[in-house]
C-alpha positions as CSV (number, residue, x, y, z in Angstrom):
1,M,0.0,0.0,0.1
2,Y,0.8,3.6,-0.5
3,I,-0.2,7.0,-0.8
4,S,-0.4,8.8,-4.3
5,N,0.2,12.2,-5.1
6,W,-3.8,13.0,-4.9
7,G,-4.2,11.6,-1.1
8,E,-5.4,8.6,-2.6
9,E,-4.3,4.9,-0.9
10,I,-3.5,2.6,-2.8
11,V,-3.6,-0.9,-2.5
12,V,-2.8,-2.2,-5.2
13,H,-1.3,-0.5,-8.3
14,N,-0.2,-2.7,-12.3
15,T,-1.0,-6.0,-10.2
16,L,1.0,-8.4,-13.4
17,G,-2.4,-10.1,-14.8
18,N,-3.4,-11.9,-17.8
19,D,-5.5,-11.5,-20.8
20,Y,-8.9,-12.3,-19.3
21,L,-8.6,-10.2,-15.5
22,E,-6.4,-7.9,-14.7
23,V,-6.5,-4.9,-12.2
24,I,-4.5,-1.9,-12.7
25,M,-5.0,0.2,-9.5
26,A,-7.4,-0.5,-6.6
27,G,-8.0,1.8,-3.0
28,I,-9.6,4.7,-1.6
29,T,-9.6,8.3,-2.2
30,H,-9.5,10.6,0.8
31,P,-11.4,13.7,0.8
32,N,-9.7,16.8,-1.4
33,P,-10.8,19.3,-2.7
34,T,-7.9,19.7,-5.6
35,Y,-8.7,16.3,-6.4
36,R,-9.0,15.7,-10.3
37,I,-8.5,12.8,-13.1
38,M,-8.2,13.6,-16.5
39,H,-8.7,10.5,-19.1
40,N,-7.8,10.5,-22.5
41,I,-6.9,14.0,-23.7
42,S,-4.2,12.6,-25.9
43,K,-4.1,10.7,-28.5
44,K,-0.8,9.6,-26.9
45,F,-1.7,8.0,-24.1
46,P,-5.0,6.2,-24.3
47,Y,-6.5,5.4,-21.6
48,D,-8.3,1.7,-22.1
49,Y,-9.7,0.4,-18.7
50,Y,-12.6,0.5,-17.1
51,V,-13.2,1.9,-13.9
52,F,-15.5,1.4,-11.1
53,E,-16.0,4.1,-8.1
54,Y,-18.5,3.7,-5.3
55,V,-18.7,7.3,-3.3
56,I,-18.4,6.7,0.5
57,K,-19.0,10.4,1.2
58,G,-19.1,13.9,0.1
59,V,-19.6,15.2,-3.9
60,G,-18.0,14.7,-7.2
61,H,-18.4,15.7,-10.6
62,I,-17.9,14.0,-13.7
63,E,-17.6,15.1,-17.5
64,T,-17.8,14.6,-20.6
65,P,-17.6,16.2,-24.2
66,E,-21.4,15.6,-24.3
67,E,-22.7,16.4,-20.6
68,K,-21.7,16.7,-16.7
69,Y,-22.9,14.3,-14.1
70,T,-22.9,15.0,-9.8
71,V,-22.7,11.9,-8.0
72,K,-22.9,12.1,-4.2
73,E,-23.0,9.5,-1.0
74,G,-24.3,6.1,-2.2
75,D,-23.5,6.4,-5.9
76,F,-22.1,4.0,-7.8
77,Y,-20.6,4.8,-11.0
78,F,-18.8,3.3,-14.3
79,L,-16.2,4.7,-16.8
80,N,-16.3,3.1,-19.9
81,K,-12.8,3.1,-21.5
82,L,-11.1,5.0,-24.3
83,R,-14.1,8.1,-23.5
84,Y,-12.6,11.3,-22.5
85,H,-13.5,12.0,-18.7
86,I,-13.1,14.6,-16.1
87,Y,-13.8,13.8,-13.0
88,Y,-12.8,15.0,-9.8
89,A,-14.2,16.5,-6.3
90,D,-16.4,19.1,-5.4
91,P,-14.4,21.8,-3.9
92,D,-17.3,22.6,-0.7
93,Q,-17.9,18.7,-0.3
94,P,-14.7,16.7,-1.8
95,Y,-16.0,12.7,-1.8
96,E,-14.3,9.8,0.0
97,K,-14.6,6.7,-2.8
98,V,-13.7,3.0,-3.3
99,F,-12.1,2.6,-6.5
100,I,-11.2,-0.6,-8.9
101,V,-9.6,-0.4,-12.5
102,L,-9.9,-3.6,-14.3
103,K,-9.4,-5.2,-18.0
104,G,-9.3,-8.0,-20.0
105,S,-11.2,-9.9,-22.3
106,F,-13.8,-11.0,-19.5
107,V,-14.3,-7.4,-18.4
108,D,-14.7,-6.7,-22.4
109,F,-17.0,-9.7,-22.7
110,L,-19.0,-8.5,-19.7
111,V,-19.7,-5.0,-20.9
112,S,-20.9,-6.0,-24.3
113,S,-23.2,-8.4,-23.0
114,Y,-24.7,-6.1,-20.4
115,R,-24.6,-3.5,-23.8
116,L,-23.0,-0.6,-21.8
117,T,-22.2,1.1,-24.6
118,D,-22.3,5.1,-22.7
119,S,-19.4,6.6,-21.1
120,V,-20.9,7.3,-18.2
121,Y,-23.3,5.1,-15.6
122,I,-24.5,6.0,-12.8
123,N,-26.6,4.3,-10.3
124,D,-28.1,4.8,-6.5
125,C,-26.8,1.0,-5.1
126,N,-25.4,-0.1,-2.2
127,L,-22.5,-1.8,-3.2
128,R,-20.4,0.0,-0.6
129,G,-19.7,-3.9,0.8
130,L,-19.3,-5.5,-2.2
131,M,-16.4,-2.4,-3.4
132,L,-14.8,-3.0,0.1
133,H,-15.0,-6.9,-0.3
134,I,-12.6,-6.7,-3.2
135,I,-10.7,-4.1,-2.2
136,E,-10.0,-6.0,1.3
137,H,-9.3,-9.5,-1.0
138,L,-6.8,-7.1,-3.4
139,S,-4.5,-5.8,0.1
140,R,-4.5,-8.6,1.9
141,N,-3.0,-11.1,-0.3
142,D,0.3,-11.2,-2.2
143,T,-0.6,-12.9,-4.6
144,V,-4.4,-12.0,-6.4
145,N,-7.1,-15.3,-6.6
146,Y,-8.4,-14.3,-9.8
147,D,-11.5,-17.0,-9.9
148,K,-12.6,-14.9,-6.9
149,L,-11.7,-11.8,-8.2
150,A,-13.6,-12.9,-11.3
151,V,-16.6,-14.1,-9.5
152,S,-17.0,-10.5,-7.1
153,V,-16.8,-9.1,-11.0
154,L,-19.5,-10.8,-12.6
155,E,-21.6,-10.1,-9.1
156,L,-20.9,-6.3,-9.3
157,F,-21.9,-6.2,-12.6
158,Q,-24.9,-8.1,-11.6
159,Q,-26.1,-5.5,-8.8
160,A,-25.4,-2.6,-10.2
161,F,-26.6,-3.0,-14.4
162,P,-30.2,-4.5,-15.7
163,P,-29.5,-8.2,-16.4
164,P,-28.9,-8.6,-20.3
165,Y,-31.9,-10.9,-20.7
166,L,-34.3,-7.7,-19.3
167,I,-32.5,-5.3,-22.4
168,K,-35.0,-4.9,-25.4
169,P,-33.0,-5.2,-28.6
170,S,-32.0,-2.1,-29.5
171,T,-33.0,-0.7,-33.2
172,N,-30.0,1.6,-33.1
173,Y,-27.4,-1.1,-32.4
174,I,-25.3,0.0,-35.3
175,P,-25.4,3.8,-35.0
176,E,-24.3,2.6,-31.5
177,M,-21.4,0.9,-32.6
178,I,-20.5,3.8,-35.2
179,K,-20.5,6.3,-32.8
180,N,-19.2,4.5,-30.0
181,Y,-15.7,3.9,-33.2
182,I,-15.8,7.7,-33.7
183,D,-15.7,8.2,-29.5
184,A,-12.9,6.1,-29.2
185,H,-10.7,7.2,-32.4
186,I,-11.8,11.0,-31.8
187,T,-8.0,12.2,-31.3
188,E,-7.1,10.3,-34.7
189,K,-8.3,11.8,-38.1
190,I,-10.5,9.2,-39.7
191,S,-12.9,8.6,-43.2
192,L,-16.1,6.7,-43.7
193,D,-13.4,4.4,-45.0
194,D,-11.6,3.7,-41.7
195,I,-15.0,3.1,-40.2
196,S,-16.1,0.8,-42.8
197,N,-12.9,-1.5,-43.2
198,N,-13.0,-1.6,-39.3
199,L,-16.7,-2.6,-38.3
200,Y,-17.4,-4.7,-41.6
201,I,-20.3,-2.1,-43.3
202,S,-20.8,-0.6,-46.1
203,K,-19.8,3.2,-46.3
204,S,-23.7,3.9,-47.6
205,H,-25.5,1.7,-44.9
206,I,-22.8,3.8,-42.4
207,E,-23.7,7.1,-43.4
208,R,-27.8,6.4,-44.1
209,V,-28.3,5.0,-40.6
210,F,-26.1,6.9,-38.5
211,K,-27.5,9.9,-40.1
212,K,-31.2,8.9,-39.3
213,E,-30.6,8.6,-36.3
214,Y,-28.1,11.5,-35.1
215,N,-29.3,13.8,-37.8
216,Q,-25.7,14.3,-39.1
217,T,-23.2,12.5,-41.4
218,P,-20.6,10.4,-38.8
219,I,-17.9,12.4,-40.3
220,A,-19.8,16.2,-39.3
221,Y,-20.3,14.6,-36.2
222,W,-16.4,13.6,-35.5
223,A,-16.1,17.0,-35.8
224,N,-18.3,18.3,-34.0
225,Q,-16.8,16.2,-31.1
226,R,-13.4,17.4,-31.5
227,I,-15.0,21.2,-30.7
228,I,-16.6,19.9,-27.7
229,Q,-13.5,18.7,-26.5
230,V,-11.3,21.4,-27.2
231,A,-13.9,23.5,-25.8
232,S,-13.9,21.7,-22.4
233,M,-10.2,21.9,-22.8
234,L,-10.7,25.7,-22.9
235,V,-12.3,26.2,-19.6
236,T,-11.0,23.6,-17.5
237,T,-7.0,23.2,-18.4
238,N,-4.5,25.7,-18.7
239,Y,-3.1,24.4,-21.9
240,S,-2.2,27.0,-24.6
241,L,-4.2,26.3,-27.8
242,S,-0.8,24.4,-29.7
243,Q,-1.0,22.0,-26.2
244,I,-4.2,21.3,-27.2
245,A,-4.4,20.9,-30.9
246,Q,-1.3,18.7,-30.6
247,M,-3.4,16.3,-27.9
248,L,-6.5,16.4,-30.1
249,G,-4.6,15.1,-33.1
250,Y,-5.2,18.3,-35.1
251,S,-2.8,19.2,-38.2
252,D,-1.8,22.7,-36.4
253,V,-3.3,25.7,-34.5
254,K,-4.5,27.4,-37.1
255,Y,-6.8,25.0,-39.0
256,M,-7.9,24.0,-34.8
257,S,-8.7,27.4,-34.7
258,K,-11.0,27.8,-38.2
259,S,-13.1,24.5,-37.2
260,F,-13.6,26.3,-34.1
261,K,-14.9,29.3,-35.4
262,K,-16.6,28.3,-37.6
263,I,-19.0,25.6,-35.2
264,K,-18.6,28.1,-32.1
265,G,-18.9,31.4,-33.8
266,K,-15.7,32.6,-31.8
267,T,-12.3,31.8,-31.8
268,P,-11.3,29.8,-29.2
269,M,-9.2,32.5,-27.1
270,E,-12.5,34.1,-27.1
271,Y,-14.2,31.2,-25.8
272,R,-11.8,30.8,-23.1
273,A,-12.2,34.7,-22.1
274,E,-15.7,34.7,-22.1
275,K,-16.3,31.4,-20.2
276,L,-13.8,31.8,-17.7
277,S,-15.1,35.5,-17.0
278,N,-19.2,34.2,-16.1
279,L,-16.9,31.8,-14.3
280,K,-16.0,34.8,-11.9
281,K,-18.9,36.4,-11.7
């Protein structure tokens, strides 16, 4: 066990697991008003792990390009892999939480089976005992018993999410799959050919079903989501325009700024100044 720079009590870190199930990190986050974590703001360091957290007390916030969430005591939340997340403690009521970070084909299978296609899932459910049980198991054993851990992870899914057999077949499964692919490659330059080759769906069908579901083409969605991420980073970080452009995979700052103004109606620096001014009021 050790204490991280954020004051987290880490009981396990980078446990040598296997392709089936691996524990990346687990522990307890103690109240810290400055606590702040970012996932996938840079294409150079993709965060491809699943995050499971339970709030013991206090309040926290989660931001994605699409939405902002607030979590509180008793809330369990799940953060999908390869997605853009910013999550942090409320400065007035910083949360205390249990966290477990996993990867592996077993977790991939469960996520797919439970059809967890969104970026964030929040559930007000009593998972404190199970989460602490997993933490205790990980902290008191020199080697991880992966059979027991797999059973606990399955139980976590069973308690946190509706069982797969109760989920009605989705009519927008293919559009969701396309959207998920774009979200996972948002910092890369992608084309219809890329989507088609990776999802084994014809380009014409991709454009037709996606536009019907989301009222825009896949490439337009990709471009808009990139601008949403630029806007979020302008307000939530102190990064320069060149740093943001590099992290989000833009070829140069001028192109990013031109694209930003076309969609937002103002330059990135005008947008940053306006939003920060409003926050101070």
